[in-house]
C-alpha positions as CSV (number, residue, x, y, z in Angstrom):
1,M,17.9,44.4,-1.3
2,K,20.4,43.6,-3.8
3,K,21.7,40.8,-1.6
4,L,18.1,39.4,-1.3
5,I,17.7,39.8,-5.2
6,T,20.9,38.0,-5.8
7,A,20.0,35.1,-3.2
8,I,16.6,34.6,-4.7
9,T,18.3,34.4,-8.1
10,L,20.9,31.9,-7.1
11,L,18.4,29.9,-5.7
12,I,16.2,30.1,-8.7
13,I,19.4,29.2,-10.9
14,A,20.2,26.1,-8.1
15,S,16.9,24.7,-8.5
16,G,17.2,24.6,-12.2
17,S,20.6,22.7,-12.1
18,F,19.0,20.2,-9.7
19,A,16.1,19.8,-12.3
20,Q,18.5,19.6,-15.3
21,D,20.3,16.9,-13.4
22,V,17.4,14.9,-12.1
23,N,16.0,14.8,-15.5
24,K,19.1,13.3,-17.0
25,M,19.5,11.0,-13.8
26,I,16.1,9.4,-13.8
27,K,15.1,8.8,-17.6
28,Q,11.9,7.9,-18.8
29,D,12.6,5.0,-21.1
30,D,14.0,3.2,-18.1
31,V,11.1,4.1,-15.6
32,E,9.1,2.2,-18.7
33,R,11.4,-0.6,-18.4
34,I,10.9,-1.5,-14.9
35,I,7.0,-0.9,-14.7
36,K,6.7,-2.9,-18.0
37,T,8.4,-5.8,-16.2
38,L,6.8,-5.7,-13.1
39,S,3.3,-5.5,-14.4
40,A,3.7,-7.9,-17.2
41,D,1.4,-10.8,-17.9
42,D,4.3,-13.4,-17.0
43,M,4.1,-11.9,-13.3
44,Q,0.8,-13.4,-13.0
45,G,-0.5,-10.4,-11.0
46,R,2.1,-10.7,-8.0
47,A,-0.6,-12.1,-5.7
48,T,0.9,-13.1,-2.3
49,F,2.0,-16.4,-1.8
50,T,2.2,-17.5,-5.7
51,P,5.1,-17.9,-8.3
52,G,4.4,-14.6,-9.8
53,I,5.4,-12.5,-6.4
54,E,8.6,-14.8,-5.9
55,K,9.3,-13.6,-10.0
56,A,8.9,-10.0,-9.3
57,A,11.0,-10.3,-5.8
58,Q,13.7,-11.6,-8.2
59,F,13.6,-8.9,-10.8
60,I,13.7,-6.4,-7.8
61,E,16.6,-8.2,-6.1
62,G,18.4,-7.9,-9.7
63,E,17.9,-4.2,-10.0
64,Y,19.2,-3.8,-6.5
65,T,22.3,-5.9,-7.4
66,Q,22.8,-3.5,-10.3
67,I,22.5,-0.4,-8.3
68,G,24.9,-1.6,-5.6
69,L,22.8,-1.3,-2.8
70,K,23.7,-3.4,0.5
71,P,21.5,-5.5,2.5
72,M,19.8,-4.5,6.0
73,E,21.7,-5.3,9.0
74,G,21.2,-8.9,10.2
75,N,20.2,-9.7,6.4
76,T,22.6,-11.8,4.5
77,G,20.4,-10.8,0.9
78,Y,18.0,-8.4,0.0
79,R,15.4,-10.5,1.4
80,Q,13.7,-9.7,4.4
81,N,12.1,-13.0,5.2
82,F,9.3,-13.9,8.1
83,S,6.5,-16.3,7.6
84,M,2.6,-16.3,8.6
85,I,0.0,-18.9,8.9
86,K,-2.6,-18.8,6.1
87,T,-6.1,-20.2,6.9
88,K,-7.9,-21.1,3.9
89,P,-11.8,-21.8,4.4
90,V,-12.8,-25.6,3.3
91,K,-16.6,-24.9,4.3
92,T,-19.0,-22.1,4.4
93,E,-22.5,-23.0,4.9
94,V,-25.2,-20.0,6.0
95,S,-28.9,-20.7,6.2
96,I,-31.3,-18.2,7.6
97,N,-35.1,-18.6,8.6
98,G,-34.2,-22.3,7.1
99,T,-33.1,-21.3,4.0
100,N,-30.0,-22.1,2.5
101,I,-27.7,-19.1,0.9
102,A,-26.2,-19.2,-1.9
103,P,-22.3,-19.2,-2.0
104,E,-22.0,-16.2,-3.8
105,N,-23.7,-14.2,-1.7
106,I,-21.8,-15.2,1.8
107,A,-18.6,-13.3,2.7
108,V,-16.8,-14.4,6.1
109,S,-14.2,-12.5,8.2
110,G,-12.7,-15.1,10.4
111,G,-9.5,-16.9,11.4
112,A,-10.5,-20.1,12.7
113,T,-13.5,-22.8,12.3
114,F,-17.0,-21.9,14.1
115,S,-20.3,-22.8,14.2
116,W,-23.2,-20.7,15.2
117,A,-26.4,-22.5,15.9
118,S,-28.9,-20.5,17.6
119,A,-29.8,-16.8,17.4
120,T,-27.7,-16.1,20.7
121,D,-24.6,-16.6,18.9
122,A,-24.2,-13.6,17.0
123,E,-25.6,-10.2,16.8
124,V,-27.8,-9.9,13.6
125,V,-27.4,-6.1,11.9
126,K,-28.7,-4.9,8.5
127,V,-27.1,-2.2,6.4
128,T,-29.8,-0.7,4.7
129,P,-29.9,1.4,1.3
130,D,-29.8,4.9,3.1
131,E,-26.7,3.7,4.7
132,D,-22.6,3.9,3.9
133,L,-21.7,0.1,4.0
134,R,-18.1,1.4,3.9
135,K,-18.2,3.1,6.9
136,E,-20.5,0.4,8.7
137,Y,-18.0,-2.2,7.3
138,M,-14.9,-0.5,9.2
139,G,-17.1,-0.4,12.5
140,Y,-17.9,-3.8,12.2
141,L,-14.3,-4.6,12.3
142,K,-13.3,-2.6,15.3
143,S,-16.4,-3.7,17.3
144,G,-14.8,-6.8,18.4
145,K,-18.1,-8.3,18.4
146,K,-19.5,-11.5,16.5
147,M,-22.2,-10.3,13.8
148,L,-24.5,-11.7,11.1
149,V,-24.4,-8.6,8.6
150,L,-27.4,-8.7,6.3
151,V,-26.2,-6.1,3.1
152,D,-28.7,-4.7,0.9
153,P,-28.3,-5.7,-2.8
154,K,-27.7,-1.7,-3.4
155,F,-24.3,-2.8,-2.4
156,A,-23.6,-5.8,-4.5
157,D,-20.4,-4.0,-6.0
158,L,-18.8,-3.6,-2.8
159,F,-20.1,-6.7,-1.3
160,N,-18.3,-8.6,-4.1
161,K,-15.0,-6.6,-2.9
162,I,-15.2,-7.7,0.5
163,Q,-16.2,-11.1,-0.6
164,S,-13.2,-11.2,-3.0
165,R,-11.0,-10.4,0.1
166,Y,-12.1,-13.0,2.3
167,K,-12.8,-16.0,-0.1
168,N,-9.2,-16.9,-0.2
169,G,-8.8,-17.1,3.6
170,S,-7.0,-14.8,5.8
171,V,-3.2,-14.5,6.8
172,S,-2.0,-13.9,10.9
173,F,1.3,-13.3,12.7
174,K,2.0,-16.6,14.6
175,D,1.7,-14.6,17.8
176,K,-2.0,-13.8,16.4
177,V,-3.1,-17.1,15.3
178,N,-6.9,-18.1,16.1
179,N,-7.2,-14.9,18.2
180,N,-10.0,-13.9,16.1
181,T,-12.8,-14.6,18.3
182,S,-15.4,-12.5,16.6
183,P,-15.8,-13.3,13.1
184,L,-18.2,-11.8,10.7
185,V,-20.8,-13.1,8.6
186,F,-21.8,-11.1,5.5
187,V,-25.2,-12.0,3.4
188,L,-26.1,-10.3,0.6
189,G,-30.1,-10.1,0.4
190,T,-33.1,-8.7,1.5
191,F,-34.5,-10.4,4.6
192,D,-37.4,-9.7,6.9
193,D,-37.5,-10.6,10.3
194,V,-34.7,-13.4,11.1
195,K,-36.1,-15.7,13.2
196,S,-33.4,-18.4,12.9
197,F,-29.8,-18.9,11.5
198,T,-27.0,-21.3,11.5
199,V,-23.3,-20.8,10.3
200,N,-20.9,-23.5,9.9
201,Y,-17.2,-22.3,8.7
202,E,-14.4,-24.5,8.5
203,V,-10.9,-23.6,8.0
204,K,-7.5,-25.4,7.1
205,S,-4.4,-23.5,8.1
206,E,-0.3,-23.5,6.9
207,E,3.0,-22.3,7.5
208,L,4.0,-20.2,4.5
209,P,6.8,-17.9,3.9
210,L,6.9,-14.0,3.1
211,F,9.6,-11.5,2.3
212,N,10.1,-7.9,1.7
213,V,12.6,-6.9,-0.6
214,A,15.0,-4.0,1.1
215,G,18.6,-2.3,0.4
216,I,20.2,0.2,2.0
217,I,23.3,3.2,0.8
218,P,24.5,3.5,4.2
219,G,24.8,7.4,5.5
220,K,28.2,9.1,5.1
221,T,27.6,11.4,8.3
222,K,24.4,10.5,9.9
223,P,24.4,6.5,9.2
224,N,22.0,6.1,12.8
225,E,19.5,8.0,11.1
226,Y,17.1,6.6,8.1
227,V,15.1,7.8,5.5
228,V,12.7,5.2,3.8
229,F,11.6,5.0,0.2
230,S,8.8,2.5,0.1
231,G,5.9,0.9,-2.6
232,H,4.5,-2.5,-2.0
233,Y,5.1,-5.3,-5.0
234,D,2.3,-7.5,-4.2
235,H,-1.1,-7.2,-6.2
236,L,-4.2,-9.3,-6.5
237,G,-3.1,-12.1,-9.1
238,I,-5.4,-13.8,-11.0
239,I,-9.2,-12.5,-10.4
240,K,-12.5,-12.6,-12.3
241,P,-12.4,-12.6,-15.8
242,M,-13.4,-9.6,-17.4
243,E,-13.1,-9.4,-21.6
244,G,-11.3,-12.8,-21.5
245,D,-8.8,-11.4,-19.0
246,S,-8.0,-12.6,-15.8
247,I,-4.8,-11.4,-14.8
248,A,-4.9,-8.3,-12.5
249,N,-1.8,-6.6,-13.4
250,G,-1.5,-3.9,-10.8
251,A,0.6,-1.6,-13.4
252,D,-0.7,1.5,-11.3
253,D,-1.1,-0.8,-8.0
254,D,1.9,-0.8,-7.1
255,A,4.2,-1.6,-10.1
256,S,4.2,2.1,-10.3
257,G,5.6,2.6,-6.6
258,T,7.8,0.2,-6.8
259,T,9.4,1.4,-10.1
260,A,9.6,4.9,-8.2
261,V,11.6,2.9,-5.3
262,I,13.9,1.4,-7.6
263,S,14.4,4.4,-9.9
264,L,15.3,6.5,-6.5
265,A,17.5,3.9,-5.5
266,K,19.5,4.1,-8.6
267,Y,19.3,8.0,-8.4
268,Y,20.7,8.3,-5.0
269,K,23.4,5.9,-5.4
270,K,24.7,7.8,-8.5
271,L,24.7,11.0,-6.3
272,D,26.6,8.9,-3.6
273,N,26.4,12.1,-1.0
274,N,23.6,11.0,1.5
275,A,24.4,12.1,5.2
276,R,21.4,9.5,6.4
277,T,21.3,5.9,5.6
278,L,18.5,5.4,3.1
279,I,16.6,2.2,2.4
280,F,14.6,1.1,-0.1
281,V,12.1,-1.4,0.6
282,A,9.2,-3.4,-1.8
283,F,6.6,-4.5,0.5
284,T,4.7,-7.7,0.4
285,A,1.2,-8.5,1.5
286,E,0.0,-4.9,1.3
287,E,-3.1,-5.8,-0.4
288,I,-3.9,-8.4,2.5
289,G,-3.5,-6.3,5.6
290,E,-0.3,-4.4,5.3
291,Y,2.0,-7.4,6.7
292,G,4.9,-6.6,4.9
293,S,5.1,-2.9,6.3
294,Q,3.7,-4.3,9.7
295,H,7.0,-6.8,10.1
296,F,9.4,-4.2,8.4
297,A,8.0,-1.6,11.6
298,K,9.1,-4.5,14.0
299,T,12.5,-4.8,12.3
300,V,13.8,-1.2,12.7
301,D,14.1,1.3,15.3
302,P,11.3,3.9,15.0
303,D,13.3,6.4,16.7
304,K,16.0,6.4,13.9
305,V,13.3,6.5,11.1
306,V,13.7,10.1,10.5
307,A,10.6,9.9,7.3
308,M,9.2,7.7,5.1
309,F,8.3,8.2,1.2
310,N,5.4,5.7,0.6
311,I,4.6,5.9,-3.1
312,E,1.7,4.4,-3.9
313,M,-0.3,4.7,-7.6
314,I,1.4,7.5,-9.4
315,G,0.3,6.2,-13.0
316,K,-2.1,9.0,-13.8
317,A,-2.5,12.6,-13.5
318,S,-4.1,13.8,-9.9
319,K,-7.2,15.5,-9.8
320,F,-4.8,18.9,-9.8
321,G,-3.4,18.4,-13.2
322,Q,-0.3,17.6,-14.4
323,N,3.1,18.3,-12.1
324,S,1.1,17.8,-8.7
325,A,0.5,15.1,-6.4
326,F,-1.3,14.6,-3.1
327,I,0.3,13.6,0.3
328,T,-1.9,12.0,2.8
329,G,-1.8,12.8,6.5
330,F,-0.3,16.3,5.2
331,E,-1.5,18.0,8.6
332,R,0.2,15.4,11.0
333,S,3.6,16.5,10.2
334,D,5.7,19.3,8.4
335,F,6.7,16.8,6.1
336,G,4.7,18.0,3.2
337,T,5.9,21.5,4.0
338,I,9.9,20.5,3.9
339,L,8.9,18.9,0.2
340,Q,7.2,21.4,-1.4
341,K,10.1,24.1,-0.1
342,N,12.6,21.9,-2.0
343,L,10.3,22.2,-5.3
344,E,10.7,26.1,-4.9
345,G,11.4,27.0,-8.9
346,T,9.9,23.7,-10.2
347,A,6.6,23.6,-11.6
348,F,5.6,20.3,-9.4
349,K,3.5,20.9,-6.3
350,F,2.4,18.7,-3.2
351,Y,-1.2,18.8,-2.3
352,P,-2.7,17.7,0.7
353,D,-4.8,14.7,0.4
354,P,-8.4,15.5,-1.3
355,Y,-10.2,12.4,-0.2
356,P,-10.5,12.1,3.3
357,E,-13.6,10.1,3.0
358,Q,-11.5,7.5,1.7
359,D,-9.3,7.0,4.8
360,L,-6.1,6.5,2.6
361,F,-3.9,7.8,5.1
362,Y,-4.9,4.2,6.9
363,R,-5.1,2.1,3.9
364,S,-1.3,1.9,2.5
365,D,2.1,0.8,4.1
366,N,2.9,4.5,5.6
367,A,0.4,3.5,8.5
368,S,2.6,0.7,9.7
369,L,5.8,3.2,10.8
370,A,3.1,6.2,11.6
371,R,1.7,4.0,14.3
372,V,5.1,3.9,16.1
373,G,5.3,7.9,15.5
374,V,7.4,8.1,12.0
375,P,6.6,10.9,10.0
376,A,5.4,8.3,7.7
377,H,2.9,9.6,4.3
378,T,2.3,8.2,1.0
379,I,2.6,10.1,-2.3
380,S,0.1,9.4,-4.9
381,T,-1.8,10.9,-7.6
382,D,-4.6,8.4,-7.9
383,Q,-8.0,9.7,-8.6
384,I,-9.4,7.0,-6.2
385,D,-13.1,8.3,-6.4
386,I,-13.3,7.9,-10.1
387,D,-10.9,5.7,-10.9
388,K,-12.5,3.0,-12.9
389,Y,-9.2,0.6,-13.2
390,Y,-8.4,0.3,-9.4
391,H,-8.4,-3.5,-8.5
392,T,-9.4,-4.5,-12.1
393,V,-7.8,-6.5,-15.0
394,K,-7.4,-3.0,-16.6
395,D,-4.8,-1.9,-14.4
396,E,-2.4,-2.4,-17.0
397,L,0.8,-0.3,-18.4
398,S,-1.5,0.8,-21.4
399,T,-3.6,2.6,-19.2
400,L,-0.9,4.7,-17.5
401,D,1.0,8.1,-18.3
402,V,4.6,7.0,-17.8
403,A,5.7,10.9,-18.5
404,N,3.6,11.3,-15.1
405,I,5.3,8.7,-13.1
406,T,8.4,9.5,-14.3
407,S,7.9,13.7,-13.2
408,T,6.5,12.3,-9.8
409,I,9.5,10.4,-9.2
410,R,11.9,13.3,-10.2
411,A,9.7,15.6,-7.8
412,I,10.4,13.0,-4.8
413,A,14.0,13.0,-5.8
414,L,14.1,16.8,-5.6
415,S,11.8,17.2,-2.7
416,S,13.6,14.6,-0.7
417,R,17.0,16.6,-0.7
418,T,17.2,18.3,2.6
419,I,15.8,15.5,4.5
420,V,18.6,13.0,3.1
421,S,21.1,15.5,3.3
422,G,20.1,15.8,6.8
423,V,19.3,19.6,6.8
424,D,15.4,18.9,7.3
425,T,13.9,16.4,10.0
426,P,10.1,16.2,9.5
427,K,8.2,16.6,12.9
428,R,7.5,13.4,14.7
429,V,3.6,12.2,14.2
430,A,1.4,11.2,17.4
431,K,1.8,7.3,17.6
432,L,-1.5,5.9,15.7
433,E,-4.1,4.2,17.6
434,R,-5.4,2.0,14.7
């Protein structure tokens, strides 16, 4: 019994020592400096394919250089370059029962030019007020059918988000260009019996460059086993003005996660004792389809990736209060259990995702790695069900709690240490079908 008490006492002392070290090594003023830079107006909201995201990438590269990270194998610098085909609509016309629909009431998901001239060209479905548009929308995307979707005005807010997603067109990997044979046309309004409809949708395509920003700290004793720390550095860019402001700064989404990645890279470089190779990657194009992480998943051997810490929106206290965060897909592996074990003796606690209806496990970059069997999870604190600043121009540094960001980063640093050291290896997740 005395030996047991002594062991527990030593564990508590050790945990306290680790906590003190991490508090000194991950400083709040540096965290604030990074997120302030990434979410500043001169980044123009960091939209994909814009000068703003280029500026953000240069800043991240500068941080990686100062830290002393090495490029990933096969890259001459920190950029993991690839290109995609961007398809932009140049004409969108819809008429129902001979009446032209106003452009603001149309949203089209389509990767190629198409025309519908008769009622047999597409299935007509209605989303009634008593249905769940979000659920129905996901079903339409998976259906593989050509559809004209009539959306009740009750869902105007969600319709506007769908429209915002598609109004600037779509992007595709080269090998999937023009494979969209099942376009969806959403129309907001109340309609009786649809006797006829026509749709004319014309697009223009061009090849454009994209790039993740990735650096590594090679492992000391297990260099062929990888631990990934990630966040996405893109956001929405310039959107519909609100109170005279049109820049969606994306301070929480996801400058906070990118700040965590940079801070963790600095922390582990200072420690310089990682058994496994650590990869720190800022993903591009998450907001338009998780394309950066999809490309990354093709460039690494998934069997060598033992865990992925994807960090998304940690700027505000979670629904569980201070010193807490949640992990998406908690039940899919023992990743969360390992993290919590490493936090014994601290005030911080990780919880399972409290928003299963939001489908968050599939809505961030962790899904790209989980699809190939990696224990890949997202860590977040966002109260997504009530976050009034999500995807608005109000997602600014002034609306965030920098102390919450800092404490969460410190908790990730402490909780990841046995995975980084090669002591713990999370169980693989079942490969995802979507």
